[in-house]
ROTOR-843158 format. One record per residue (C-alpha): residue number from 1; x, y, z. Coordinates in Angstrom, 1 decimal, padded with zeros to 4 digits. Layout:
<sites>
+------+--------+--------+--------+
! kenu !     px !     py !     pz !
+------+--------+--------+--------+
!  NUM !      X !      Y !      Z !
...
+------+--------+--------+--------+
</sites>
This chain:
<sites>
+------+--------+--------+--------+
! kenu !     px !     py !     pz !
+------+--------+--------+--------+
!    1 ! -068.3 ! -090.3 !  079.7 !
!    2 ! -070.8 ! -089.1 !  077.1 !
!    3 ! -070.5 ! -086.2 !  074.1 !
!    4 ! -072.9 ! -083.4 !  074.4 !
!    5 ! -075.3 ! -083.3 !  071.4 !
!    6 ! -074.5 ! -080.8 !  068.7 !
!    7 ! -076.2 ! -077.7 !  068.5 !
!    8 ! -079.3 ! -078.1 !  066.2 !
!    9 ! -079.1 ! -075.6 !  063.4 !
!   10 ! -083.0 ! -074.5 !  063.2 !
!   11 ! -083.8 ! -072.5 !  059.6 !
!   12 ! -087.2 ! -070.4 !  059.7 !
!   13 ! -089.3 ! -070.0 !  056.6 !
!   14 ! -091.1 ! -066.6 !  056.8 !
!   15 ! -090.7 ! -064.0 !  059.1 !
!   16 ! -093.8 ! -062.6 !  060.0 !
!   17 ! -095.5 ! -062.4 !  063.7 !
!   18 ! -094.9 ! -066.2 !  064.5 !
!   19 ! -091.4 ! -066.7 !  062.7 !
!   20 ! -090.4 ! -063.7 !  064.5 !
!   21 ! -091.3 ! -064.6 !  068.0 !
!   22 ! -089.8 ! -068.3 !  067.2 !
!   23 ! -086.7 ! -066.4 !  066.2 !
!   24 ! -086.4 ! -064.3 !  069.2 !
!   25 ! -087.4 ! -067.2 !  071.8 !
!   26 ! -084.0 ! -069.3 !  070.3 !
!   27 ! -082.0 ! -066.1 !  069.8 !
!   28 ! -082.1 ! -065.4 !  073.6 !
!   29 ! -080.8 ! -068.6 !  074.5 !
!   30 ! -082.2 ! -072.5 !  074.2 !
!   31 ! -079.6 ! -074.5 !  074.8 !
!   32 ! -079.1 ! -077.0 !  071.8 !
!   33 ! -080.6 ! -074.4 !  069.4 !
!   34 ! -079.5 ! -072.1 !  067.1 !
!   35 ! -081.2 ! -070.1 !  064.5 !
!   36 ! -079.0 ! -070.5 !  061.6 !
!   37 ! -080.7 ! -069.4 !  058.6 !
!   38 ! -083.9 ! -067.4 !  057.9 !
!   39 ! -086.0 ! -068.0 !  054.7 !
!   40 ! -087.5 ! -064.6 !  053.4 !
!   41 ! -088.8 ! -063.0 !  050.3 !
!   42 ! -087.0 ! -059.6 !  051.3 !
!   43 ! -083.7 ! -060.0 !  053.0 !
!   44 ! -083.3 ! -056.2 !  053.9 !
!   45 ! -086.7 ! -055.9 !  055.3 !
!   46 ! -085.8 ! -059.3 !  057.8 !
!   47 ! -082.5 ! -057.8 !  058.7 !
!   48 ! -084.1 ! -054.6 !  059.6 !
!   49 ! -087.0 ! -056.1 !  061.7 !
!   50 ! -084.5 ! -057.7 !  064.4 !
!   51 ! -080.8 ! -057.8 !  064.9 !
!   52 ! -079.6 ! -061.3 !  066.1 !
!   53 ! -077.0 ! -061.9 !  068.6 !
!   54 ! -075.6 ! -064.4 !  066.3 !
!   55 ! -076.6 ! -063.4 !  062.7 !
!   56 ! -078.2 ! -066.1 !  060.5 !
!   57 ! -077.8 ! -066.7 !  056.7 !
!   58 ! -080.5 ! -064.9 !  054.8 !
!   59 ! -081.6 ! -066.5 !  051.6 !
!   60 ! -085.1 ! -067.6 !  050.2 !
!   61 ! -087.0 ! -070.5 !  051.1 !
!   62 ! -085.9 ! -072.7 !  048.0 !
!   63 ! -082.5 ! -072.4 !  049.8 !
!   64 ! -083.1 ! -072.5 !  053.5 !
!   65 ! -082.6 ! -076.6 !  053.8 !
!   66 ! -078.7 ! -076.1 !  052.6 !
!   67 ! -078.4 ! -074.3 !  055.8 !
!   68 ! -080.1 ! -076.2 !  058.7 !
!   69 ! -080.9 ! -079.3 !  060.2 !
!   70 ! -084.9 ! -078.4 !  060.6 !
!   71 ! -087.0 ! -076.0 !  058.9 !
!   72 ! -090.2 ! -074.5 !  060.7 !
!   73 ! -092.7 ! -073.3 !  058.4 !
!   74 ! -094.1 ! -070.1 !  059.3 !
!   75 ! -095.5 ! -069.0 !  056.0 !
!   76 ! -098.6 ! -068.7 !  053.9 !
!   77 ! -100.1 ! -072.0 !  053.4 !
!   78 ! -099.8 ! -072.2 !  049.6 !
!   79 ! -095.9 ! -072.1 !  049.9 !
!   80 ! -095.7 ! -075.3 !  052.0 !
!   81 ! -095.0 ! -077.7 !  049.0 !
!   82 ! -092.0 ! -075.1 !  048.2 !
!   83 ! -090.7 ! -075.2 !  051.5 !
!   84 ! -091.1 ! -078.9 !  052.3 !
!   85 ! -089.9 ! -080.7 !  049.1 !
!   86 ! -086.2 ! -079.4 !  049.8 !
!   87 ! -086.2 ! -080.2 !  053.3 !
!   88 ! -087.4 ! -083.4 !  052.9 !
!   89 ! -085.5 ! -084.5 !  049.7 !
!   90 ! -082.4 ! -084.0 !  051.9 !
!   91 ! -083.7 ! -086.2 !  054.5 !
!   92 ! -083.9 ! -083.6 !  057.0 !
!   93 ! -087.0 ! -082.5 !  059.6 !
!   94 ! -089.7 ! -080.2 !  058.7 !
!   95 ! -091.8 ! -078.5 !  061.9 !
!   96 ! -095.4 ! -077.4 !  059.9 !
!   97 ! -097.7 ! -075.0 !  061.2 !
!   98 ! -099.6 ! -075.1 !  058.0 !
!   99 ! -101.3 ! -078.4 !  059.0 !
!  100 ! -104.1 ! -077.7 !  056.7 !
!  101 ! -102.0 ! -077.4 !  053.9 !
!  102 ! -100.4 ! -080.8 !  054.5 !
!  103 ! -103.9 ! -082.4 !  054.4 !
!  104 ! -103.9 ! -080.9 !  050.5 !
!  105 ! -100.4 ! -082.2 !  049.9 !
!  106 ! -100.3 ! -085.5 !  051.2 !
!  107 ! -097.7 ! -086.4 !  048.4 !
!  108 ! -095.2 ! -084.8 !  051.1 !
!  109 ! -095.8 ! -087.5 !  053.6 !
!  110 ! -094.6 ! -089.9 !  050.5 !
!  111 ! -091.3 ! -087.6 !  049.7 !
!  112 ! -090.6 ! -088.0 !  053.5 !
!  113 ! -090.9 ! -091.5 !  053.8 !
!  114 ! -088.9 ! -091.9 !  050.4 !
!  115 ! -085.7 ! -090.1 !  051.3 !
!  116 ! -085.6 ! -090.3 !  055.2 !
!  117 ! -087.3 ! -086.7 !  056.0 !
!  118 ! -089.6 ! -086.3 !  058.9 !
!  119 ! -092.7 ! -084.1 !  059.3 !
!  120 ! -093.5 ! -082.9 !  062.6 !
!  121 ! -096.7 ! -081.4 !  063.1 !
!  122 ! -096.8 ! -078.8 !  066.1 !
!  123 ! -099.8 ! -078.8 !  068.3 !
!  124 ! -100.3 ! -075.0 !  067.4 !
!  125 ! -103.1 ! -073.5 !  069.3 !
!  126 ! -105.0 ! -076.5 !  070.2 !
!  127 ! -104.8 ! -078.6 !  073.6 !
!  128 ! -104.4 ! -082.5 !  074.0 !
!  129 ! -103.1 ! -083.7 !  071.1 !
!  130 ! -101.0 ! -086.2 !  073.0 !
!  131 ! -103.8 ! -087.6 !  074.6 !
!  132 ! -106.0 ! -088.2 !  071.2 !
!  133 ! -102.7 ! -089.8 !  069.8 !
!  134 ! -102.9 ! -091.9 !  072.8 !
!  135 ! -106.5 ! -092.9 !  072.4 !
!  136 ! -106.1 ! -093.4 !  068.3 !
!  137 ! -103.7 ! -096.5 !  069.7 !
!  138 ! -107.1 ! -098.1 !  070.7 !
!  139 ! -110.2 ! -096.9 !  069.0 !
!  140 ! -111.9 ! -093.7 !  068.7 !
!  141 ! -115.6 ! -093.7 !  068.3 !
!  142 ! -116.1 ! -090.0 !  068.0 !
!  143 ! -114.3 ! -086.5 !  067.8 !
!  144 ! -115.9 ! -083.5 !  067.7 !
!  145 ! -114.6 ! -080.0 !  067.8 !
!  146 ! -116.3 ! -076.5 !  068.3 !
!  147 ! -114.1 ! -073.3 !  067.4 !
!  148 ! -115.1 ! -069.8 !  068.5 !
!  149 ! -113.3 ! -066.4 !  067.0 !
!  150 ! -114.3 ! -062.7 !  066.6 !
!  151 ! -115.7 ! -062.1 !  063.3 !
!  152 ! -112.7 ! -060.5 !  062.0 !
!  153 ! -110.7 ! -063.5 !  062.5 !
!  154 ! -112.4 ! -065.3 !  059.3 !
!  155 ! -112.1 ! -062.2 !  057.1 !
!  156 ! -111.1 ! -063.2 !  053.7 !
!  157 ! -111.8 ! -067.3 !  054.4 !
!  158 ! -112.8 ! -069.1 !  051.0 !
!  159 ! -115.9 ! -070.4 !  052.2 !
!  160 ! -116.9 ! -066.7 !  053.8 !
!  161 ! -116.5 ! -065.2 !  050.7 !
!  162 ! -118.0 ! -068.1 !  048.5 !
!  163 ! -121.2 ! -068.1 !  050.6 !
!  164 ! -121.4 ! -064.3 !  050.6 !
!  165 ! -121.0 ! -063.9 !  054.7 !
!  166 ! -121.3 ! -060.2 !  056.0 !
!  167 ! -119.1 ! -060.8 !  058.9 !
!  168 ! -119.8 ! -057.2 !  059.8 !
!  169 ! -123.3 ! -057.8 !  059.8 !
!  170 ! -122.9 ! -060.7 !  062.8 !
!  171 ! -124.2 ! -058.8 !  066.0 !
!  172 ! -124.6 ! -062.2 !  068.1 !
!  173 ! -122.8 ! -065.7 !  067.8 !
!  174 ! -123.3 ! -067.3 !  064.5 !
!  175 ! -122.6 ! -070.6 !  063.2 !
!  176 ! -121.0 ! -070.1 !  059.8 !
!  177 ! -120.0 ! -074.0 !  058.9 !
!  178 ! -120.6 ! -077.3 !  060.4 !
!  179 ! -119.1 ! -079.9 !  058.8 !
!  180 ! -116.0 ! -082.4 !  058.4 !
!  181 ! -112.1 ! -081.2 !  058.9 !
!  182 ! -111.3 ! -082.0 !  055.5 !
!  183 ! -114.2 ! -079.7 !  053.8 !
!  184 ! -112.7 ! -077.1 !  056.4 !
!  185 ! -109.0 ! -077.1 !  055.4 !
!  186 ! -110.3 ! -076.3 !  052.2 !
!  187 ! -112.9 ! -073.3 !  053.3 !
!  188 ! -110.9 ! -072.1 !  056.0 !
!  189 ! -107.1 ! -072.3 !  055.2 !
!  190 ! -105.8 ! -069.6 !  057.3 !
!  191 ! -107.9 ! -070.6 !  060.4 !
!  192 ! -108.3 ! -074.0 !  061.0 !
!  193 ! -104.8 ! -075.6 !  061.1 !
!  194 ! -106.0 ! -076.9 !  064.7 !
!  195 ! -108.7 ! -078.9 !  063.0 !
!  196 ! -106.7 ! -080.5 !  060.8 !
!  197 ! -103.9 ! -081.4 !  063.5 !
!  198 ! -106.7 ! -082.9 !  065.7 !
!  199 ! -107.9 ! -085.0 !  062.9 !
!  200 ! -104.5 ! -086.4 !  061.9 !
!  201 ! -103.8 ! -087.0 !  065.6 !
!  202 ! -107.1 ! -088.9 !  065.9 !
!  203 ! -109.4 ! -090.5 !  063.6 !
!  204 ! -108.7 ! -088.5 !  060.1 !
!  205 ! -110.2 ! -085.4 !  058.5 !
!  206 ! -113.3 ! -087.2 !  057.1 !
!  207 ! -114.8 ! -088.4 !  060.5 !
!  208 ! -113.8 ! -085.4 !  062.6 !
!  209 ! -116.8 ! -083.4 !  063.1 !
!  210 ! -116.2 ! -079.5 !  063.2 !
!  211 ! -118.8 ! -076.4 !  064.0 !
!  212 ! -117.3 ! -073.1 !  063.2 !
!  213 ! -119.1 ! -069.9 !  065.3 !
!  214 ! -118.1 ! -066.1 !  064.2 !
!  215 ! -119.0 ! -064.6 !  067.7 !
!  216 ! -118.7 ! -061.2 !  068.5 !
!  217 ! -119.2 ! -061.7 !  072.3 !
!  218 ! -115.4 ! -063.1 !  072.5 !
!  219 ! -112.1 ! -061.6 !  072.2 !
!  220 ! -110.3 ! -064.6 !  072.2 !
!  221 ! -109.9 ! -067.5 !  069.8 !
!  222 ! -111.7 ! -070.7 !  071.5 !
!  223 ! -111.5 ! -074.2 !  070.5 !
!  224 ! -113.3 ! -077.0 !  072.4 !
!  225 ! -112.4 ! -080.6 !  071.6 !
!  226 ! -114.7 ! -083.6 !  072.9 !
!  227 ! -113.1 ! -087.3 !  072.5 !
!  228 ! -115.1 ! -090.4 !  072.9 !
!  229 ! -113.0 ! -093.6 !  072.8 !
!  230 ! -113.0 ! -096.9 !  074.1 !
!  231 ! -110.3 ! -096.3 !  076.3 !
!  232 ! -111.0 ! -092.5 !  077.6 !
!  233 ! -113.5 ! -089.9 !  077.3 !
!  234 ! -112.6 ! -086.4 !  077.6 !
!  235 ! -113.4 ! -082.7 !  076.9 !
!  236 ! -110.7 ! -079.8 !  076.8 !
!  237 ! -111.2 ! -076.1 !  075.9 !
!  238 ! -108.5 ! -073.4 !  075.5 !
!  239 ! -108.8 ! -069.5 !  075.0 !
!  240 ! -106.1 ! -068.2 !  073.1 !
!  241 ! -105.0 ! -064.6 !  072.9 !
!  242 ! -104.9 ! -063.5 !  069.4 !
!  243 ! -101.3 ! -062.5 !  067.6 !
!  244 ! -100.7 ! -059.8 !  065.7 !
!  245 ! -102.6 ! -061.5 !  063.3 !
!  246 ! -106.1 ! -061.8 !  064.6 !
!  247 ! -106.6 ! -065.2 !  062.5 !
!  248 ! -103.5 ! -066.9 !  064.6 !
!  249 ! -103.3 ! -067.2 !  068.4 !
!  250 ! -099.8 ! -066.2 !  070.2 !
!  251 ! -099.4 ! -069.7 !  071.9 !
!  252 ! -099.0 ! -071.1 !  068.1 !
!  253 ! -095.4 ! -069.7 !  068.1 !
!  254 ! -094.2 ! -070.7 !  071.7 !
!  255 ! -096.0 ! -074.4 !  070.7 !
!  256 ! -093.1 ! -074.3 !  068.0 !
!  257 ! -090.5 ! -073.5 !  070.3 !
!  258 ! -091.8 ! -076.2 !  072.8 !
!  259 ! -091.4 ! -078.3 !  070.0 !
!  260 ! -087.8 ! -077.6 !  069.0 !
!  261 ! -086.7 ! -077.7 !  072.8 !
!  262 ! -088.1 ! -081.5 !  072.8 !
!  263 ! -085.8 ! -082.4 !  070.2 !
!  264 ! -082.5 ! -081.3 !  071.9 !
!  265 ! -083.9 ! -081.6 !  075.8 !
!  266 ! -082.2 ! -084.1 !  078.0 !
!  267 ! -085.6 ! -084.5 !  079.7 !
!  268 ! -088.6 ! -084.8 !  077.7 !
!  269 ! -092.1 ! -084.2 !  079.0 !
!  270 ! -095.2 ! -085.4 !  077.1 !
!  271 ! -095.8 ! -088.1 !  074.5 !
+------+--------+--------+--------+
</sites>
């Protein structure tokens, strides 16, 4: 008779709307998962924000790896290297939501390879990455993506600031960017993790073509992808309800929970 798998100790780096949603889902009860530690800047604020059934260790992001088997990155993209390096050097797993920052820190893949760690990119607010990764085992001819969000969802994006785009003045659907996923990763670091995840799953950031529209007629974050490969041609669209942070869809946190559940589930669905 086999031995039941041990409980996976989950660490959460950042306790904003996404981190809190993930923590609550696990704390409510997912077999094989436990929130073991939170990596936060303000411990008291995090304690006051939510009361766990089983209290985790409260620490900073630099020492999170010591208490966990896997760390979920839910922090500002600029903190990714600081969060990732201790985890990967300890040979542990890192679930990344800020995939745009991963594109800017490719050395993290080398660190994972050298120390036996693993970086897992959550599907996030996108759709169909399993189909894209399957098509990439063959030959993909083209990947295109069109993203639409309410103008407020692009507030503060470097590309918007540098090009003096007045979001308040946009009264009809307006294309504010067309180019590659790599260029978008620097111009829209808090917005286009979906495009970078798509590019990493498929033909890479320099061949993934992206259009970004600021659209005051929509209330949801809409992403449509079209893939043309030798083995399949498919298109998909997802309309995400924004979270407390208008830049992020509510489904992003649920995607991370689903990825964690797959790591411990006796039955795993999807590629």
